[in-house]
Each structure stands twice: as structure tokens, then as C-alpha cells.
PDB file of N, CA, C and O in Angstrom:
ATOM      1  N   MET A   1      84.791  88.270  83.569  1.00  0.00           N
ATOM      2  CA  MET A   1      83.897  89.419  83.593  1.00  0.00           C
ATOM      3  C   MET A   1      84.702  90.722  83.534  1.00  0.00           C
ATOM      4  O   MET A   1      84.383  91.627  82.763  1.00  0.00           O
ATOM      5  N   PHE A   2      85.763  90.801  84.373  1.00  0.00           N
ATOM      6  CA  PHE A   2      86.573  92.015  84.392  1.00  0.00           C
ATOM      7  C   PHE A   2      87.273  92.242  83.057  1.00  0.00           C
ATOM      8  O   PHE A   2      87.474  93.384  82.646  1.00  0.00           O
ATOM      9  N   LYS A   3      87.646  91.152  82.377  1.00  0.00           N
ATOM     10  CA  LYS A   3      88.321  91.298  81.086  1.00  0.00           C
ATOM     11  C   LYS A   3      87.402  91.965  80.066  1.00  0.00           C
ATOM     12  O   LYS A   3      87.843  92.819  79.296  1.00  0.00           O
ATOM     13  N   LYS A   4      86.146  91.583  80.059  1.00  0.00           N
ATOM     14  CA  LYS A   4      85.203  92.179  79.117  1.00  0.00           C
ATOM     15  C   LYS A   4      84.966  93.642  79.432  1.00  0.00           C
ATOM     16  O   LYS A   4      84.888  94.472  78.527  1.00  0.00           O
ATOM     17  N   ILE A   5      84.850  93.960  80.712  1.00  0.00           N
ATOM     18  CA  ILE A   5      84.645  95.353  81.121  1.00  0.00           C
ATOM     19  C   ILE A   5      85.869  96.185  80.763  1.00  0.00           C
ATOM     20  O   ILE A   5      85.737  97.276  80.209  1.00  0.00           O
ATOM     21  N   ASN A   6      87.060  95.677  81.077  1.00  0.00           N
ATOM     22  CA  ASN A   6      88.284  96.402  80.765  1.00  0.00           C
ATOM     23  C   ASN A   6      88.439  96.599  79.266  1.00  0.00           C
ATOM     24  O   ASN A   6      88.819  97.680  78.816  1.00  0.00           O
ATOM     25  N   TRP A   7      88.150  95.569  78.497  1.00  0.00           N
ATOM     26  CA  TRP A   7      88.272  95.676  77.049  1.00  0.00           C
ATOM     27  C   TRP A   7      87.299  96.719  76.499  1.00  0.00           C
ATOM     28  O   TRP A   7      87.652  97.505  75.620  1.00  0.00           O
ATOM     29  N   THR A   8      86.082  96.720  77.019  1.00  0.00           N
ATOM     30  CA  THR A   8      85.076  97.682  76.570  1.00  0.00           C
ATOM     31  C   THR A   8      85.504  99.108  76.903  1.00  0.00           C
ATOM     32  O   THR A   8      85.364 100.008  76.075  1.00  0.00           O
ATOM     33  N   ILE A   9      86.022  99.315  78.106  1.00  0.00           N
ATOM     34  CA  ILE A   9      86.494 100.649  78.493  1.00  0.00           C
ATOM     35  C   ILE A   9      87.658 101.069  77.599  1.00  0.00           C
ATOM     36  O   ILE A   9      87.724 102.216  77.156  1.00  0.00           O
ATOM     37  N   TRP A  10      88.579 100.135  77.333  1.00  0.00           N
ATOM     38  CA  TRP A  10      89.712 100.435  76.452  1.00  0.00           C
ATOM     39  C   TRP A  10      89.211 100.845  75.065  1.00  0.00           C
ATOM     40  O   TRP A  10      89.681 101.831  74.498  1.00  0.00           O
ATOM     41  N   LEU A  11      88.271 100.097  74.531  1.00  0.00           N
ATOM     42  CA  LEU A  11      87.725 100.388  73.205  1.00  0.00           C
ATOM     43  C   LEU A  11      87.057 101.759  73.172  1.00  0.00           C
ATOM     44  O   LEU A  11      87.250 102.522  72.225  1.00  0.00           O
ATOM     45  N   VAL A  12      86.281 102.069  74.190  1.00  0.00           N
ATOM     46  CA  VAL A  12      85.611 103.376  74.250  1.00  0.00           C
ATOM     47  C   VAL A  12      86.649 104.496  74.299  1.00  0.00           C
ATOM     48  O   VAL A  12      86.490 105.517  73.629  1.00  0.00           O
ATOM     49  N   LEU A  13      87.708 104.314  75.084  1.00  0.00           N
ATOM     50  CA  LEU A  13      88.744 105.340  75.163  1.00  0.00           C
ATOM     51  C   LEU A  13      89.470 105.527  73.830  1.00  0.00           C
ATOM     52  O   LEU A  13      89.796 106.654  73.455  1.00  0.00           O
ATOM     53  N   VAL A  14      89.723 104.441  73.123  1.00  0.00           N
ATOM     54  CA  VAL A  14      90.371 104.553  71.806  1.00  0.00           C
ATOM     55  C   VAL A  14      89.437 105.271  70.824  1.00  0.00           C
ATOM     56  O   VAL A  14      89.891 106.112  70.048  1.00  0.00           O
ATOM     57  N   ILE A  15      88.165 104.954  70.850  1.00  0.00           N
ATOM     58  CA  ILE A  15      87.208 105.624  69.965  1.00  0.00           C
ATOM     59  C   ILE A  15      87.104 107.110  70.310  1.00  0.00           C
ATOM     60  O   ILE A  15      87.091 107.960  69.420  1.00  0.00           O
ATOM     61  N   LEU A  16      87.030 107.413  71.601  1.00  0.00           N
ATOM     62  CA  LEU A  16      86.985 108.823  72.014  1.00  0.00           C
ATOM     63  C   LEU A  16      88.233 109.567  71.569  1.00  0.00           C
ATOM     64  O   LEU A  16      88.149 110.709  71.116  1.00  0.00           O
ATOM     65  N   TRP A  17      89.392 108.927  71.693  1.00  0.00           N
ATOM     66  CA  TRP A  17      90.637 109.543  71.231  1.00  0.00           C
ATOM     67  C   TRP A  17      90.534 109.877  69.739  1.00  0.00           C
ATOM     68  O   TRP A  17      90.905 110.973  69.319  1.00  0.00           O
ATOM     69  N   ASN A  18      90.035 108.938  68.949  1.00  0.00           N
ATOM     70  CA  ASN A  18      89.961 109.158  67.505  1.00  0.00           C
ATOM     71  C   ASN A  18      88.955 110.249  67.132  1.00  0.00           C
ATOM     72  O   ASN A  18      89.168 110.968  66.156  1.00  0.00           O
ATOM     73  N   TYR A  19      87.882 110.383  67.881  1.00  0.00           N
ATOM     74  CA  TYR A  19      86.918 111.442  67.583  1.00  0.00           C
ATOM     75  C   TYR A  19      87.350 112.785  68.163  1.00  0.00           C
ATOM     76  O   TYR A  19      87.070 113.834  67.583  1.00  0.00           O
ATOM     77  N   ARG A  20      88.025 112.753  69.294  1.00  0.00           N
ATOM     78  CA  ARG A  20      88.465 113.998  69.933  1.00  0.00           C
ATOM     79  C   ARG A  20      89.652 114.617  69.199  1.00  0.00           C
ATOM     80  O   ARG A  20      89.775 115.840  69.136  1.00  0.00           O
ATOM     81  N   PHE A  21      90.516 113.785  68.651  1.00  0.00           N
ATOM     82  CA  PHE A  21      91.703 114.256  67.947  1.00  0.00           C
ATOM     83  C   PHE A  21      91.752 113.665  66.531  1.00  0.00           C
ATOM     84  O   PHE A  21      92.601 112.822  66.243  1.00  0.00           O
ATOM     85  N   PRO A  22      90.854 114.100  65.656  1.00  0.00           N
ATOM     86  CA  PRO A  22      90.827 113.529  64.303  1.00  0.00           C
ATOM     87  C   PRO A  22      92.060 113.903  63.482  1.00  0.00           C
ATOM     88  O   PRO A  22      92.377 113.225  62.505  1.00  0.00           O
ATOM     89  N   GLN A  23      92.751 114.962  63.863  1.00  0.00           N
ATOM     90  CA  GLN A  23      93.932 115.391  63.121  1.00  0.00           C
ATOM     91  C   GLN A  23      95.192 114.628  63.546  1.00  0.00           C
ATOM     92  O   GLN A  23      96.266 114.856  62.991  1.00  0.00           O
ATOM     93  N   ALA A  24      95.071 113.740  64.509  1.00  0.00           N
ATOM     94  CA  ALA A  24      96.224 112.956  64.969  1.00  0.00           C
ATOM     95  C   ALA A  24      96.730 112.058  63.844  1.00  0.00           C
ATOM     96  O   ALA A  24      95.961 111.535  63.038  1.00  0.00           O
ATOM     97  N   THR A  25      98.048 111.900  63.820  1.00  0.00           N
ATOM     98  CA  THR A  25      98.661 111.041  62.803  1.00  0.00           C
ATOM     99  C   THR A  25      98.434 109.571  63.168  1.00  0.00           C
ATOM    100  O   THR A  25      98.139 109.263  64.322  1.00  0.00           O
ATOM    101  N   PRO A  26      98.567 108.674  62.208  1.00  0.00           N
ATOM    102  CA  PRO A  26      98.446 107.247  62.528  1.00  0.00           C
ATOM    103  C   PRO A  26      99.459 106.809  63.593  1.00  0.00           C
ATOM    104  O   PRO A  26      99.159 105.945  64.418  1.00  0.00           O
ATOM    105  N   PHE A  27     100.640 107.396  63.575  1.00  0.00           N
ATOM    106  CA  PHE A  27     101.645 107.074  64.592  1.00  0.00           C
ATOM    107  C   PHE A  27     101.136 107.432  65.989  1.00  0.00           C
ATOM    108  O   PHE A  27     101.284 106.649  66.927  1.00  0.00           O
ATOM    109  N   GLN A  28     100.542 108.607  66.122  1.00  0.00           N
ATOM    110  CA  GLN A  28      99.986 109.015  67.416  1.00  0.00           C
ATOM    111  C   GLN A  28      98.844 108.094  67.844  1.00  0.00           C
ATOM    112  O   GLN A  28      98.712 107.776  69.025  1.00  0.00           O
ATOM    113  N   ASP A  29      98.027 107.670  66.894  1.00  0.00           N
ATOM    114  CA  ASP A  29      96.942 106.730  67.203  1.00  0.00           C
ATOM    115  C   ASP A  29      97.502 105.419  67.772  1.00  0.00           C
ATOM    116  O   ASP A  29      96.984 104.880  68.751  1.00  0.00           O
ATOM    117  N   VAL A  30      98.564 104.923  67.142  1.00  0.00           N
ATOM    118  CA  VAL A  30      99.173 103.675  67.604  1.00  0.00           C
ATOM    119  C   VAL A  30      99.786 103.860  68.986  1.00  0.00           C
ATOM    120  O   VAL A  30      99.634 102.995  69.849  1.00  0.00           O
ATOM    121  N   ILE A  31     100.472 104.968  69.206  1.00  0.00           N
ATOM    122  CA  ILE A  31     101.105 105.233  70.510  1.00  0.00           C
ATOM    123  C   ILE A  31     100.052 105.275  71.611  1.00  0.00           C
ATOM    124  O   ILE A  31     100.252 104.684  72.672  1.00  0.00           O
ATOM    125  N   VAL A  32      98.948 105.954  71.382  1.00  0.00           N
ATOM    126  CA  VAL A  32      97.886 106.044  72.389  1.00  0.00           C
ATOM    127  C   VAL A  32      97.263 104.672  72.638  1.00  0.00           C
ATOM    128  O   VAL A  32      97.007 104.312  73.787  1.00  0.00           O
ATOM    129  N   ALA A  33      97.019 103.911  71.589  1.00  0.00           N
ATOM    130  CA  ALA A  33      96.429 102.576  71.757  1.00  0.00           C
ATOM    131  C   ALA A  33      97.366 101.661  72.541  1.00  0.00           C
ATOM    132  O   ALA A  33      96.919 100.900  73.399  1.00  0.00           O
ATOM    133  N   VAL A  34      98.666 101.734  72.248  1.00  0.00           N
ATOM    134  CA  VAL A  34      99.638 100.912  72.985  1.00  0.00           C
ATOM    135  C   VAL A  34      99.706 101.352  74.449  1.00  0.00           C
ATOM    136  O   VAL A  34      99.732 100.514  75.349  1.00  0.00           O
ATOM    137  N   PHE A  35      99.735 102.656  74.684  1.00  0.00           N
ATOM    138  CA  PHE A  35      99.757 103.170  76.061  1.00  0.00           C
ATOM    139  C   PHE A  35      98.531 102.702  76.837  1.00  0.00           C
ATOM    140  O   PHE A  35      98.651 102.251  77.976  1.00  0.00           O
ATOM    141  N   LEU A  36      97.356 102.805  76.227  1.00  0.00           N
ATOM    142  CA  LEU A  36      96.137 102.353  76.907  1.00  0.00           C
ATOM    143  C   LEU A  36      96.163 100.843  77.142  1.00  0.00           C
ATOM    144  O   LEU A  36      95.691 100.371  78.176  1.00  0.00           O
ATOM    145  N   SER A  37      96.702 100.091  76.201  1.00  0.00           N
ATOM    146  CA  SER A  37      96.803  98.639  76.376  1.00  0.00           C
ATOM    147  C   SER A  37      97.686  98.294  77.564  1.00  0.00           C
ATOM    148  O   SER A  37      97.326  97.454  78.389  1.00  0.00           O
ATOM    149  N   ILE A  38      98.844  98.942  77.649  1.00  0.00           N
ATOM    150  CA  ILE A  38      99.753  98.691  78.774  1.00  0.00           C
ATOM    151  C   ILE A  38      99.092  99.092  80.084  1.00  0.00           C
ATOM    152  O   ILE A  38      99.200  98.377  81.080  1.00  0.00           O
ATOM    153  N   LEU A  39      98.412 100.224  80.087  1.00  0.00           N
ATOM    154  CA  LEU A  39      97.710 100.679  81.288  1.00  0.00           C
ATOM    155  C   LEU A  39      96.666  99.657  81.743  1.00  0.00           C
ATOM    156  O   LEU A  39      96.552  99.372  82.935  1.00  0.00           O
ATOM    157  N   PHE A  40      95.910  99.110  80.797  1.00  0.00           N
ATOM    158  CA  PHE A  40      94.879  98.147  81.160  1.00  0.00           C
ATOM    159  C   PHE A  40      95.454  96.779  81.522  1.00  0.00           C
ATOM    160  O   PHE A  40      94.830  96.032  82.277  1.00  0.00           O
ATOM    161  N   ILE A  41      96.623  96.440  81.001  1.00  0.00           N
ATOM    162  CA  ILE A  41      97.300  95.217  81.444  1.00  0.00           C
ATOM    163  C   ILE A  41      97.709  95.359  82.901  1.00  0.00           C
ATOM    164  O   ILE A  41      97.549  94.427  83.689  1.00  0.00           O
ATOM    165  N   ILE A  42      98.238  96.525  83.263  1.00  0.00           N
ATOM    166  CA  ILE A  42      98.624  96.781  84.658  1.00  0.00           C
ATOM    167  C   ILE A  42      97.399  96.741  85.560  1.00  0.00           C
ATOM    168  O   ILE A  42      97.443  96.160  86.645  1.00  0.00           O
ATOM    169  N   ILE A  43      96.313  97.350  85.119  1.00  0.00           N
ATOM    170  CA  ILE A  43      95.067  97.332  85.909  1.00  0.00           C
ATOM    171  C   ILE A  43      94.575  95.904  86.089  1.00  0.00           C
ATOM    172  O   ILE A  43      94.134  95.529  87.176  1.00  0.00           O
ATOM    173  N   GLU A  44      94.650  95.101  85.024  1.00  0.00           N
ATOM    174  CA  GLU A  44      94.211  93.702  85.116  1.00  0.00           C
ATOM    175  C   GLU A  44      95.079  92.915  86.099  1.00  0.00           C
ATOM    176  O   GLU A  44      94.565  92.095  86.861  1.00  0.00           O
ATOM    177  N   LEU A  45      96.392  93.161  86.084  1.00  0.00           N
ATOM    178  CA  LEU A  45      97.278  92.484  87.043  1.00  0.00           C
ATOM    179  C   LEU A  45      96.946  92.875  88.474  1.00  0.00           C
ATOM    180  O   LEU A  45      96.918  92.026  89.365  1.00  0.00           O
ATOM    181  N   LEU A  46      96.698  94.150  88.690  1.00  0.00           N
ATOM    182  CA  LEU A  46      96.339  94.609  90.034  1.00  0.00           C
ATOM    183  C   LEU A  46      95.003  94.016  90.488  1.00  0.00           C
ATOM    184  O   LEU A  46      94.844  93.638  91.649  1.00  0.00           O
ATOM    185  N   GLN A  47      94.053  93.939  89.566  1.00  0.00           N
ATOM    186  CA  GLN A  47      92.764  93.337  89.911  1.00  0.00           C
ATOM    187  C   GLN A  47      92.921  91.871  90.269  1.00  0.00           C
ATOM    188  O   GLN A  47      92.310  91.398  91.228  1.00  0.00           O
ATOM    189  N   SER A  48      93.729  91.150  89.515  1.00  0.00           N
ATOM    190  CA  SER A  48      93.896  89.722  89.791  1.00  0.00           C
ATOM    191  C   SER A  48      94.622  89.510  91.115  1.00  0.00           C
ATOM    192  O   SER A  48      94.296  88.585  91.859  1.00  0.00           O
ATOM    193  N   ARG A  49      95.598  90.354  91.414  1.00  0.00           N
ATOM    194  CA  ARG A  49      96.283  90.230  92.716  1.00  0.00           C
ATOM    195  C   ARG A  49      95.332  90.521  93.864  1.00  0.00           C
ATOM    196  O   ARG A  49      95.347  89.825  94.879  1.00  0.00           O
ATOM    197  N   TYR A  50      94.503  91.553  93.706  1.00  0.00           N
ATOM    198  CA  TYR A  50      93.552  91.896  94.756  1.00  0.00           C
ATOM    199  C   TYR A  50      92.545  90.769  94.946  1.00  0.00           C
ATOM    200  O   TYR A  50      92.227  90.401  96.077  1.00  0.00           O
ATOM    201  N   LEU A  51      92.042  90.218  93.843  1.00  0.00           N
ATOM    202  CA  LEU A  51      91.063  89.132  93.953  1.00  0.00           C
ATOM    203  C   LEU A  51      91.690  87.884  94.564  1.00  0.00           C
ATOM    204  O   LEU A  51      91.041  87.193  95.349  1.00  0.00           O
ATOM    205  N   ASN A  52      92.934  87.586  94.219  1.00  0.00           N
ATOM    206  CA  ASN A  52      93.611  86.426  94.794  1.00  0.00           C
ATOM    207  C   ASN A  52      93.819  86.600  96.287  1.00  0.00           C
ATOM    208  O   ASN A  52      93.661  85.646  97.048  1.00  0.00           O
ATOM    209  N   LYS A  53      94.171  87.799  96.714  1.00  0.00           N
ATOM    210  CA  LYS A  53      94.357  88.053  98.143  1.00  0.00           C
ATOM    211  C   LYS A  53      93.040  87.930  98.896  1.00  0.00           C
ATOM    212  O   LYS A  53      92.984  87.318  99.962  1.00  0.00           O
ATOM    213  N   SER A  54      91.978  88.513  98.339  1.00  0.00           N
ATOM    214  CA  SER A  54      90.703  88.483  99.046  1.00  0.00           C
ATOM    215  C   SER A  54      90.090  87.091  99.045  1.00  0.00           C
ATOM    216  O   SER A  54      89.379  86.736  99.985  1.00  0.00           O
ATOM    217  N   ASN A  55      90.347  86.297  98.013  1.00  0.00           N
ATOM    218  CA  ASN A  55      89.799  84.943  97.959  1.00  0.00           C
ATOM    219  C   ASN A  55      90.584  83.973  98.831  1.00  0.00           C
ATOM    220  O   ASN A  55      90.029  82.979  99.298  1.00  0.00           O
ATOM    221  N   SER A  56      91.855  84.243  99.058  1.00  0.00           N
ATOM    222  CA  SER A  56      92.671  83.311  99.827  1.00  0.00           C
ATOM    223  C   SER A  56      92.462  83.456 101.329  1.00  0.00           C
ATOM    224  O   SER A  56      92.828  82.569 102.100  1.00  0.00           O
ATOM    225  N   ARG A  57      91.890  84.543 101.730  1.00  0.00           N
ATOM    226  CA  ARG A  57      91.657  84.752 103.166  1.00  0.00           C
ATOM    227  C   ARG A  57      90.383  84.022 103.602  1.00  0.00           C
ATOM    228  O   ARG A  57      89.369  84.004 102.905  1.00  0.00           O
ATOM    229  N   SER A  58      90.486  83.444 104.746  1.00  0.00           N
ATOM    230  CA  SER A  58      89.330  82.770 105.323  1.00  0.00           C
ATOM    231  C   SER A  58      89.018  83.419 106.643  1.00  0.00           C
ATOM    232  O   SER A  58      89.918  83.901 107.329  1.00  0.00           O
ATOM    233  N   LYS A  59      87.766  83.438 107.005  1.00  0.00           N
ATOM    234  CA  LYS A  59      87.422  84.056 108.280  1.00  0.00           C
ATOM    235  C   LYS A  59      87.852  83.167 109.447  1.00  0.00           C
ATOM    236  O   LYS A  59      87.771  83.587 110.601  1.00  0.00           O
ATOM    237  N   PHE A  60      88.304  81.959 109.164  1.00  0.00           N
ATOM    238  CA  PHE A  60      88.761  81.070 110.205  1.00  0.00           C
ATOM    239  C   PHE A  60      90.272  81.106 110.391  1.00  0.00           C
ATOM    240  O   PHE A  60      90.800  80.510 111.330  1.00  0.00           O
ATOM    241  N   ASP A  61      90.975  81.814 109.485  1.00  0.00           N
ATOM    242  CA  ASP A  61      92.429  81.933 109.630  1.00  0.00           C
ATOM    243  C   ASP A  61      92.757  82.825 110.820  1.00  0.00           C
ATOM    244  O   ASP A  61      92.135  83.865 111.038  1.00  0.00           O
ATOM    245  N   ARG A  62      93.745  82.390 111.576  1.00  0.00           N
ATOM    246  CA  ARG A  62      94.196  83.212 112.696  1.00  0.00           C
ATOM    247  C   ARG A  62      95.621  83.635 112.423  1.00  0.00           C
ATOM    248  O   ARG A  62      96.511  82.808 112.226  1.00  0.00           O
ATOM    249  N   LYS A  63      95.816  84.935 112.414  1.00  0.00           N
ATOM    250  CA  LYS A  63      97.154  85.469 112.160  1.00  0.00           C
ATOM    251  C   LYS A  63      97.543  86.443 113.216  1.00  0.00           C
ATOM    252  O   LYS A  63      98.641  86.998 113.169  1.00  0.00           O
TER     253      LYS A  63
END
């Protein structure tokens, strides 16, 4: 579910970039798309770590 949401947000941001900066060169378009991809990969890793931590805890664990 999170992958679809993240992908959709990434796509919207890339489209907004292209409409907001139509004079950007193809190189700049690629740089922004790669930057956003890396950013969303990091976000996905953080989400998976958070979900793994919250799922591994049990209310019966005593620490």
C-alpha cells in the first residue's frame, strides 16, 4: 500500500516539476527525477523500519 502511495506522490512531484519549470533542460529533469527517487527510497526504508519495530513489539513483552 505504501509503495503505491509513494510512487503516486513521486509521479505527481515529477509532473509538477515539469509544469513548473518547462524551460528546464532534459539533464535537469533527469537530476530531479533521480533525486526524488533516492528521497523516496530513503522514505520507504524508514517506513519499513518503523513498521517492523511496531509490529515486533508485543504488549506482553517485558523489558
